[in-house]
Each structure stands twice: as C-alpha cells, then as structure tokens.
TORLUMSE-7340 format. One record per residue: residue number from 1; residue in one letter; x, y, z of N, C-alpha, C in turn. Coordinates in Angstrom, 3 decimals. Atoms other than C-alpha are relative to their C-alpha. Layout:
// TORLUMSE-7340
ZABA   num   residuo       n.c1       n.c2       n.c3      ca.c1      ca.c2      ca.c3       c.c1       c.c2       c.c3
ZABA   NUM         A          X          Y          Z          X          Y          Z          X          Y          Z
...
END
This chain:
// TORLUMSE-7340
ZABA   num   residuo       n.c1       n.c2       n.c3      ca.c1      ca.c2      ca.c3       c.c1       c.c2       c.c3
ZABA     1         M     -0.965      0.194      1.054    -11.316      7.196      7.054      1.347      0.577      0.434
ZABA     2         I     -1.362     -0.482     -0.229     -7.557      7.564      7.347      0.397      0.832     -1.212
ZABA     3         T     -0.535     -0.828      1.073     -6.058     10.389      5.320      1.506      0.116      0.192
ZABA     4         A     -1.460     -0.113      0.002     -2.352     10.127      4.532      0.375      0.994     -1.094
ZABA     5         R     -0.358     -1.063      0.934     -0.845     13.195      2.881      1.518      0.149     -0.076
ZABA     6         V     -1.423     -0.191      0.260      2.604     13.476      1.326      0.153      1.284     -0.798
ZABA     7         T     -0.299     -1.191      0.792      3.973     16.794      0.174      1.437     -0.086     -0.481
ZABA     8         K     -1.322     -0.046      0.614      6.930     17.266     -2.115      0.295      1.428     -0.417
ZABA     9         K     -0.490     -1.278      0.529      8.987     20.313     -3.030      1.029     -0.334     -1.061
ZABA    10         Q     -0.896      0.243      1.131     10.674     20.213     -6.415      0.299     -1.488     -0.162
ZABA    11         G     -0.109      1.431      0.198     10.035     16.480     -6.605      0.597     -0.794      1.146
ZABA    12         K     -0.593      0.675     -1.161     11.662     15.683     -3.238     -1.003      0.005      1.149
ZABA    13         Y      0.895      0.068     -1.147      9.768     14.557     -0.153      0.264      1.171      0.938
ZABA    14         Y     -0.099     -1.130     -0.913      9.055     17.437      2.188     -0.675     -0.313      1.342
ZABA    15         S      0.702      0.284     -1.247      6.431     16.345      4.724     -0.988     -1.144     -0.187
ZABA    16         F      0.970      1.081     -0.007      4.005     13.613      5.681     -0.923      0.195      1.188
ZABA    17         S      0.932      0.013     -1.126      0.864     13.483      7.801     -0.998     -1.133     -0.193
ZABA    18         C      0.960      1.094      0.024     -1.600     10.778      8.705     -0.963      0.217      1.162
ZABA    19         E      0.990     -0.216     -1.056     -4.849     11.226     10.606     -1.283     -0.753     -0.313
ZABA    20         G      1.288      0.652      0.148     -8.202      9.609     11.185      0.037     -1.462      0.393
ZABA    21         H      0.158      1.416     -0.330     -9.465      6.078     11.735     -0.691     -0.685     -1.170
ZABA    22         A      0.580      0.731      1.129    -10.317      3.457      9.143     -1.446     -0.404      0.278
ZABA    23         D      1.335      0.501     -0.375    -13.412      2.248     11.039     -0.360     -1.262     -0.779
ZABA    24         Y      0.208      1.288      0.658    -12.989     -1.116      9.328     -0.554     -1.016      0.995
ZABA    25         D      0.434      0.899     -1.060    -13.537     -2.909     12.656      0.114      0.753      1.322
ZABA    26         N     -0.085     -0.609     -1.320    -13.687     -2.207     16.386      1.451      0.303      0.366
ZABA    27         A     -1.344     -0.341     -0.477    -10.720     -0.600     18.123      0.686     -1.250      0.525
ZABA    28         G     -0.760      1.164     -0.405     -8.011     -3.168     18.710     -0.126     -1.177     -0.960
ZABA    29         R      0.204      1.063      0.983     -9.293     -5.334     15.847      0.049      0.530     -1.434
ZABA    30         D      0.028     -0.645      1.311     -9.002     -2.867     12.968      1.329     -0.230     -0.716
ZABA    31         I     -1.249      0.369      0.664     -6.414     -4.431     10.665      0.516      1.097     -0.930
ZABA    32         I     -0.451     -1.091      0.861     -6.331     -1.402      8.363      0.735      1.046      0.827
ZABA    33         C     -0.686     -0.956     -0.880     -5.484      0.988     11.204      1.343     -0.560      0.455
ZABA    34         S     -1.251      0.625     -0.438     -2.854     -1.477     12.421      1.043      0.027     -1.106
ZABA    35         A     -0.941      0.029      1.121     -1.274     -1.838      8.985      0.545      1.389     -0.297
ZABA    36         V     -0.431     -1.368      0.302     -1.184      1.895      8.324      0.914      0.523      1.108
ZABA    37         S     -0.825     -0.460     -1.117      0.171      2.661     11.792      1.388     -0.617     -0.045
ZABA    38         M     -1.290      0.679      0.045      2.911      0.078     11.444      0.879      0.539     -1.121
ZABA    39         L     -0.772     -0.541      1.123      3.989      1.333      8.017      0.530      1.398      0.310
ZABA    40         V     -0.354     -1.398     -0.236      4.007      4.976      9.083      1.010      0.147      1.135
ZABA    41         I     -0.899     -0.119     -1.148      5.657      4.596     12.485      1.355     -0.634     -0.308
ZABA    42         N     -1.261      0.635      0.364      8.266      2.181     11.135      0.813      0.881     -0.942
ZABA    43         T     -0.711     -0.891      0.915      9.135      4.634      8.363      0.657      1.155      0.750
ZABA    44         A     -0.573     -1.104     -0.780      9.617      7.528     10.794      1.180     -0.485      0.840
ZABA    45         N     -1.096      0.548     -0.811     11.729      5.346     13.096      1.201     -0.365     -0.860
ZABA    46         S     -1.090      0.386      0.900     13.771      4.033     10.165      0.754      1.211     -0.516
ZABA    47         I     -0.672     -1.226      0.443     14.473      7.518      8.847      0.876      0.544      1.124
ZABA    48         D     -0.733     -0.509     -1.153     15.557      8.544     12.336      1.246     -0.834      0.298
ZABA    49         K     -1.091      0.885     -0.433     17.775      5.513     13.028      0.953     -0.440     -1.116
ZABA    50         L     -0.794      0.599      1.075     19.033      4.433      9.597      0.530      0.996     -1.032
ZABA    51         T     -0.477     -1.002      0.954     19.703      7.700      7.776      0.650      1.160      0.746
ZABA    52         D     -0.573     -1.216     -0.574     21.545     10.955      8.348     -0.984      1.167     -0.066
ZABA    53         D      1.003     -1.051      0.162     18.337     12.899      7.651     -0.674      0.323      1.327
ZABA    54         D      0.711     -0.453     -1.189     16.613     14.933     10.326     -1.445      0.292     -0.356
ZABA    55         I      1.415     -0.347      0.131     12.850     15.024     10.655     -0.470      0.529      1.339
ZABA    56         E      0.635     -0.472     -1.225     10.777     16.903     13.149     -1.470     -0.282     -0.141
ZABA    57         G      1.400      0.340      0.128      7.285     15.875     13.969     -0.674     -0.253      1.324
ZABA    58         S      0.858      0.239     -1.143      4.577     14.788     16.317     -0.830     -1.254     -0.254
ZABA    59         D      0.927      1.121      0.107      2.461     11.765     17.028     -1.142      0.172      1.007
ZABA    60         K      1.082     -0.330     -0.928     -0.122     13.496     19.219     -1.316      0.134     -0.762
ZABA    61         G      1.277     -0.025      0.709     -3.410     12.553     17.563      0.155     -0.088     -1.504
ZABA    62         I     -0.314      0.032      1.427     -2.061     13.244     14.099      1.495     -0.294     -0.111
ZABA    63         I     -1.417      0.279      0.234      1.188     11.654     12.988      0.449      0.909     -1.138
ZABA    64         K     -0.504     -0.868      1.060      3.196     14.175     11.049      1.482      0.239      0.194
ZABA    65         W     -1.406     -0.386     -0.052      6.754     14.967     10.178      0.372      0.791     -1.229
ZABA    66         C     -0.512     -0.840      1.068      8.741     17.328      8.031      1.515     -0.181     -0.020
ZABA    67         F     -1.449      0.082      0.122     12.260     16.946      6.699      0.590      1.381      0.247
ZABA    68         K     -0.661     -1.277     -0.276     14.541     19.663      8.055      0.810      0.479     -1.197
ZABA    69         N     -0.762     -0.294      1.206     16.639     19.490      4.870     -0.484     -0.934     -1.095
ZABA    70         E      0.359      0.899      1.093     16.282     17.862      1.475      0.440     -1.420      0.362
ZABA    71         P     -0.348      1.363     -0.411     16.150     14.102      2.155      1.000     -0.657     -0.947
ZABA    72         G     -0.967      0.756      0.784     18.930     11.814      1.004     -0.641     -1.229     -0.641
ZABA    73         M      0.491      1.165      0.746     18.622      8.651     -1.057     -0.636     -1.047      0.917
ZABA    74         K      0.564      0.999     -0.910     17.992      6.370      1.949     -1.392      0.409      0.474
ZABA    75         A      1.309     -0.482     -0.452     15.143      8.519      3.252     -1.015     -0.030     -1.136
ZABA    76         E      0.891      0.061      1.172     13.683      8.781     -0.256     -0.486     -1.434     -0.214
ZABA    77         L      0.363      1.402      0.179     13.749      4.981     -0.543     -0.973     -0.459      1.086
ZABA    78         L      0.907      0.366     -1.086     12.101      4.559      2.862     -1.392      0.607     -0.221
ZABA    79         M      1.293     -0.629      0.300      9.365      7.029      1.886     -0.689     -0.713     -1.163
ZABA    80         D      0.570      0.750      1.124      8.864      5.233     -1.452     -0.583     -1.330      0.477
ZABA    81         S      0.448      1.288     -0.528      8.554      1.949      0.422     -1.281      0.151      0.817
ZABA    82         M      1.215     -0.243     -0.780      6.006      3.374      2.867     -1.187      0.244     -0.919
ZABA    83         L      1.097     -0.292      0.926      3.919      4.738     -0.008     -0.437     -1.245     -0.760
ZABA    84         L      0.334      1.265      0.663      4.085      1.381     -1.780     -0.896     -0.841      0.914
ZABA    85         G      0.808      0.748     -0.964      2.744     -0.298      1.362     -1.371      0.608      0.201
ZABA    86         L      1.296     -0.661     -0.174      0.007      2.303      1.872     -0.882     -0.192     -1.223
ZABA    87         E      0.768      0.204      1.228     -1.055      1.995     -1.759     -0.532     -1.437     -0.078
ZABA    88         D      0.464      1.390     -0.016     -1.248     -1.788     -1.387     -1.180     -0.181      0.952
ZABA    89         V      1.119      0.065     -0.943     -3.489     -1.409      1.682     -1.247      0.615     -0.632
ZABA    90         R      1.144     -0.668      0.629     -5.717      1.041     -0.214     -0.596     -0.852     -1.115
ZABA    91         K      0.493      0.849      1.088     -5.961     -1.273     -3.231     -0.739     -1.221      0.527
ZABA    92         K      0.601      1.222     -0.534     -6.779     -4.318     -1.117     -1.340      0.270      0.686
ZABA    93         Y      1.185     -0.242     -0.809     -9.396     -2.705      1.128     -0.903      1.110     -0.538
ZABA    94         G      0.848     -0.985      0.648    -10.675      0.163     -1.007      0.154      1.415      0.528
ZABA    95         N     -0.092     -1.435     -0.276    -11.038      3.909     -0.934     -0.856      0.460      1.178
ZABA    96         D      0.849     -0.399     -1.121    -13.566      3.892      1.911      0.765      0.084      1.314
ZABA    97         Y     -0.744      0.086     -1.258    -10.866      3.325      4.524      1.290      0.808      0.016
ZABA    98         L     -1.284     -0.694      0.072     -7.689      5.018      3.309      0.033      0.898     -1.232
ZABA    99         K     -0.166     -0.975      1.083     -7.218      8.157      1.235      1.463      0.405     -0.004
ZABA   100         L     -1.412     -0.341      0.129     -3.699      8.771     -0.040      0.125      1.187     -0.950
ZABA   101         I     -0.153     -1.237      0.766     -2.847     12.290     -1.235      1.490      0.306     -0.140
ZABA   102         I     -1.381     -0.395      0.267      0.465     13.172     -2.863     -0.062      1.303     -0.780
ZABA   103         E      0.104     -1.320      0.633      0.918     16.839     -3.729      1.332      0.708     -0.017
ZABA   104         E     -1.176     -0.855      0.142      3.591     19.223     -4.890     -0.337      1.363      0.599
ZABA   105         V      0.236     -1.323     -0.606      3.906     22.426     -2.829      1.038      1.001     -0.462
END
C-alpha cells in the first residue's frame, strides 16, 4: 500500500511524504503506482519551477519534502491539485492501494 501523508501548520501546508507500493500489478505495469508517482513528482517539480517557494526534500526510497517557509498561493493551489488527484485515485481503486493522511501538527 502507498501511504501519502500531508502535514499542515495553522492550516497551511508544511510537509508531504509518500512511501510504499500499491501492489496493484507487477512492477512496470502498476497503474496506481504510476499515477501516484506522476502526481507527486509533478507537484514537487511545479512548486520548484513555477513558484517562489522553497522546498527541501528527498526522493531516495521515500518521496518527501518540507516547505522552508509558509507556502504562497501558487504552492497551495498546486498542493490542493495534487491532493485532488490522489483522492480521485483512492476513490477509483479503493483503500487497499492508497492511504491518504492529512494532519495538523
């Protein structure tokens, strides 16, 4: 199962992590892993290239990033969009493959 975790501080995005495997199909054919990876990696790249926000993170086994400062409106919108996509994947394929956790810290 893939676990995607979003943390917020005072209602603003603070960090994101994603780990695990959906095990929906064999490696290279797992459409859930592909969809989640594309949403997550595209969001990190978009925040980096299309906003003035700084994130620091890693993609070594576990994809994770943290905003260095409170994110601006563009980064908030990109995060909202990623979560919308992840929620759609979870709804379509079920809770056995993707767990989405959103928590206030």
